[in-house]
C-alpha positions, 0 to 999 in steps of 0.5 A, a space after each residue: 158329925 153325921 154323914 149328911 152334915 159331912 157331905 154338906 160341908 164337903 159340897 159347900 167346900 167344893 162349890 166355893 173351890 169352883 168359885 175360886 177356880 173361876 176367879 183364878 181363870 178369869 185373870 185373878 181380879 182382886 176382890 175390890 176389882 170384882 166389887 167395882 165390876 159388879 157395881 157397874 153391871 148393876 149386880 153389886 157385890 159386897 167385899 165382905 160377902 165375896 170373902 165369906 162365900 169364897 171361903 165357904 163360910 155360908 151357903 151362897 145365894 143364887 143372886 150372888 152366884 149370878 153376880 159373881 159369875 157375871 163379874 168374872 166373865 166381864 173381867 175375862 173379857 176386859 183382859 182378853 182371857 178365854 174362860 172354859 165354856 163350862 165355867 162361863 155358862 150359868 146353866 152349869 152353875 145353876 145345876 151345881 147350885 141346885 145340887 148344893 142346896 139339895 145336899 144342904 137341905 138333906 143335912 138340915 132334915 137329918 138334924 131336925 129328925 135327930 132333934 125331934 127324936 132326942 126331944 121325944 126320948 127326953 120327954 119319955 124319961 121325964 125330962 124337959 125337951 131340949 131347946 131346938 137347935 138353930 138351923 143353918 142359914 138358908 139362901 134367902 132367894 132360893 130355899 123353896 127351890 129345893 124340890 120335894 124337900 119342903 114338908 107341908 103341914 096344911 091341916 086345919 085345926 081340929 075341933 076340940 070337942 070331937 066325940 064318938 065316931 068309934 066305928 068310923 075311926 076304926 075303919 079309917 085305921 085299916 086304911 093306913 098304908 104299909 111298907 111294900 104296897 102295890 107300886 103306883 097304887 095309893 089308898 083312897 078313902 071317900 067319906 060321904 054324908 049329908 051337909 053338917 054331918 061332920 065329915 070334915 070334923 072327922 077327917 081333920 081330927 083323924 088326920 091329926 091323930 095319924 099325922 106322925 104316920 106321914 112324916 113327909 107332910 099333910 096337904 089339905 084343900 077345900 074343893 068347894 064342890 057344892 059352893 055357890 061360887 063354883 068348885 075349885 079348879 083342880 089345876 089351881 089346887 095342883 099349883 098350890 100343892 106343888 108350891 107347898 111341896 117346895 116348887 117356886 111359883 115361877 116353876 110350876 107347869 102351866 098345863 093341868 096334865 103337866 102339873 098332875 105329873 109333877 105332883 105325882 113325881 114329887 110324892 114318889 117314895 114319900 109318905 104324905 096324907 092328902 085331905 081333899 075336902 068337900 069334893 063335887 065329883 070324881 073328875 075334880 079329885 082324879 088329877 089330885 091323886 098321887 101314885 105312891 103306895 106310901 100316901 093316903 088320900 081322904 076325900 069328903 063329899 056330900 055325894 057318893 062319887 060312884 066314879 071314884 069308887 068304881 074306877 079309882 077303887 076308893 074305900 067308901 065310908 058313909 057317915 051317919 048322924 051322931 047317935 043319941 049317946 054321942 050327941 049327949 056326950 058332945 053337949 056334955 063336953 061343951 056345956 058341962 055334965 052338971 048342966 046337961 044332967 040337970 035338965 035331961 028332958 030339955 037335952 033330949 028334945 034338943 038332941 032329937 030336934 038337932 037330928 044328930 047333926 054335929 054342926 047343929 049341935 055345936 051351934 046350939 051348944 055355942 049359944 047356950 055356953 055364951 048365955 050361962 043363965 039361959 035355961 036349956 028348957 027355954 032353949 028347947 022350947 024355942 027350937 021345937 016351937 012353930 017355925 023353929 027347927 021344922 026344916 031340920 026334919 024336912 026339906 033340903 040341906 040349905 033350908 034345914 041349916 038356915 034356922 040353925 045359923 040364925 041362932 048364932 047370928 041373933 047372938 052377935 053384937 050389931 057390928 058383927 051381925 052387919 059384918 056377917 050379912 055383908 060377907 054375903 056380897 063377897 064372891 069368895 072363895 076366901 076373905 081377908 080382913 081388909 076386904 071385910 073392912 071395905 065392905 063394912 066401911 070401917 077400920 081394919 082393926 074393927 073389922 078384925 074384931 068382927 071377924 074374930 067374933 064370927 069365928 067364935 060363933 062358928 059362922 066363919 072358919 080360918 083354915 089359914 092365918 088371915 084367910 077366912 072362909 064361909 061354909 057354902 050354906 053360911 054364904 047363902 044364908 048371909 046373902 039372904 040376910 044382906 038382901 033382906 036387911 040392907 037397902 039396895 043402895 047400901 049394898 051397891 056402895 058396899 060392893 063398890 068399896 070392896 071392888 075399890 079395895 081389890 082394884 087399888 091394891 092389885 094396881 099397887 102390886 102390879 106397879 111394883 112388879 111390872 113398872 114398865 107398863 103404860 099406866 091406867 088411872 083408877 078412879 079414887 077409892 070411895 071413903 071407907 075403903 081399906 088400904 093394904 100397904 105393899 112395900 116391895 116386890 116380895 110383898 106384891 107377889 105374895 099378895 097377888 098369889 094369896 088373892 089369885 082365886 079371889 081376884 078372878 072371882 072379883 072380876 066376875 062380880 064387877 062384871 055381873 054387878 055392872 061395875 064395868 070400869 072396875 071390871 076392865 081395870 081389874 082385868 088389866 091389872 092382873 093381866 101381866 101377873 097371869 101372863 107371866 105365871 102361864 095362867 093363859 086360859 084364866 087370862 083369856 077368860 078374864 079379858 073376855 069379861 073385861 071386853 064385855 064390861 068396857 063395851 057396855 059403857 062404850 069405854 073405848 080405851 078399856 075396849 082397846 086394852 082388853 082386845 090387846 090383852 086378849 090377843 096376848 093370851 090367844 098368842 100364848 095359846 097359839 091361836 094366831 087368827 084370833 090374836 090377829 083379829 083382836 089386835 086389829 080391833 085394838 089398833 082401830 080403837 087406838 087410832 080413833 082415840 088418837 092414842 099413838 102409844 096404844 097404836 104402837 103397842 098394837 103394831 108391835 103385837 101384830 108384828 109378833 103374830 106375823 112372825 109366828 106365821 112366818 111373815 117376816 116382811 109383814 112383821 118388820 113393817 109393823 115394828 117400823 110403824 111402832 117405832 115411828 109412833 113411839 118416836 113421835 110420842 117421845 116414849 123411850 121404852 117403846 122406841 127401844 122395844 121397837 128397835 129390838 123387834 126390828 133388829 130381830 126381824 132383820 135377823 130372820 130375813 138374813 140382814 145381820 148387819 142391820 139386825 146388829 145395828 138396831 139391837 145394839 141401839 135398843 140395848 143402849 136405850 133399855 139400859 138407860 131407862 132400866 128396862 131389864 125385862 126388855 133387855 132380856 129380849 134384846 140380849 137374846 136377839 143379839 145372841 141370835 145375830 152373833 150365832 148367824 155371824 158364826 161368832 159363837 162365843 159372843 152369842 153364848 155370852 149374850 144368851 147367858 145375860 138373857 137367861 139371868 134376866 128371864 129368871 129374874 122376871 120369872 118369864 118361863 116361855 122366853 127362858 125356854 126360847 133362849 135356852 133353845 138358841 143357846 143350845 144351837 150356838 153350842 152345837 155350832 161351836 162344836 160342844 154337843 154336850 152343853 147343847 144337849 143340856 140347854 135343849 133339855 132345859 128348854 124342853 122341860 119348861 115347854 113340857 110344863 107349859 104344854 107348848 107345841 114348841 116342845 116337839 121342835 126341841 125333841 127333834 133337835 135332841 134326836 138329831 144331836 150326835 150321840 154322847 161320846 163314850 
């Protein structure tokens, strides 16, 4: 057995031993007793699973660890046993579980490398590669949480008919990093040139050739620097890269600087190739540069990006059009040497007219290949005739390429041609097949066949499975076509179906993930709108994350196209997702569009919701004055509408603003107003939340008995309706009350319950708040080291979010007693 494998087995055995030790110390309950306790706590454990994990037969999932520790603590409480503080604390188990997963992943990586090496030796010896060995099981809920251990392979497929570029390939080869590079310095190469000259083709093709020199992975992104829909946000790109490197979405920092820092940290000491395609300017690239000498960054852009050259020291590589001989070779590979050799004059005219642009040559060759009976002379006549390719020699890039695109477009069947035109109505940056089906009003299968035809015609690319992208010029060309071919009424109906698709699917995802929200009533979808079935929370989260950027663009499309109800309802639908993700600036911008849309149609319910959601974003961003102003507008609208529940929620939020401003009496007043409204409306969820807030404000005013009474009432109601998110709030409130009553063991237990629920909900800010409170209780209990651990955990989260509360935690850590020697 290899050393990593032995270490993994030893680590698993130790962890299982710790689980058994906890069981023994909590009163040695039987497995059946633990099963019963876990079921009563709504964290059910199967007896077979308990036996399996306690005997180190497989890696324990994090959900199992939480449920097991919670059940053991509950049994200890029942029998009056006091557990060691460390074993009773989920933070201890979290850290131990992380160590176990890292060791296990290192062992799996070693096994994969050994298998790959063995397969390569077998192939060199003429034998067949051995069948791959199955990997050991990975915990189902936490495999991606092994930070920096995921190896991304994001390169798009290389063009099969790549030719020439000998000098460019030789220049790129000199940039390969070597051992012992300057610390903190990453080699950056900028490939620049005109549109259609083959920058991406060169970069991707070469990246595949040297991928084995970067064993830790390859990252790729289209920065859309010249896209009509706007460039990619570097902060969003960083989020995607960080997730691709193994960090779960809920642990990605919110602030761009924090994301850039984490990205550089993840790549420290690793050899990764980063391909940044279609950059608009140096500012878009800088946050995406790692600092490891083992990494290489290749940037493509139509511009020269002088800032990247002078400040970051990027190596420039200006890509010229293909030479005449290279253009001949490209056509020969695509059409066959015989066909090209039979009509040399025609080929010469085609090459000359195409001006050496690989994109133009590829499109011409695709048309000729699709029509074997079409003589190249006739094709050359069409290209060189009046209005044929005049823009290839004159004018800007958009005008030049338009005619080239038309060749592929004319050869499409009628259905695919219409599909391409309609894609000009989609805001981008990516399209899925159900979105195209909705635009066209056809079945998903039919839309899929059209999309496949567009990919074959080089009018659409598929950088990721099921995600389709139009080149920026192709999108502009499609927009021109749809405006010229489709009547305005038909275009508006197509946009309406597209918005229906995104609204209804996003709403279904929102209901699955955040089922305690007050619902809205989207209008029925138009006939012909596709449906994406989301069966569970995992599918809902996956859909929202994959469509994240598209949904932001779709809200903009709805607003600009005056689909105002769609605009505010889409914004409402994505609000909680953006809030939990920490995308508060995006949340703010989206709700601004919602407010504009709702106000244009005097939709007072939409206005009230948009004001309240915008206030939440302002509150998260610590703009309390604007938050309060929006909430008063929201409250006024809800009052005029006679919407007691909406008014109550506005009061709850006003109470939070007042609390943040230190006005606890005012906060208590708003929470009591909310309680009265919720009670009158018979809304148990809202009543429970108001009770918790009232209890919390009493605790801030020093009335701990009132606080305990109200929070206990809140918890009972929340458990009755199954509102786990607000149970976390209430457990935290109860923990604080017990902390103030100097009952630290009970406080720590409450905080542990809150932390488990915050992590389940991916709620990072309030997780940091509870960790802060937990540290305070540990300190009060005379346990400085657990206190420091909790505060350090809170500080890490707040720094990732870029929140000013981080300074208060630093102050706690500075004032904490030094670690005993």
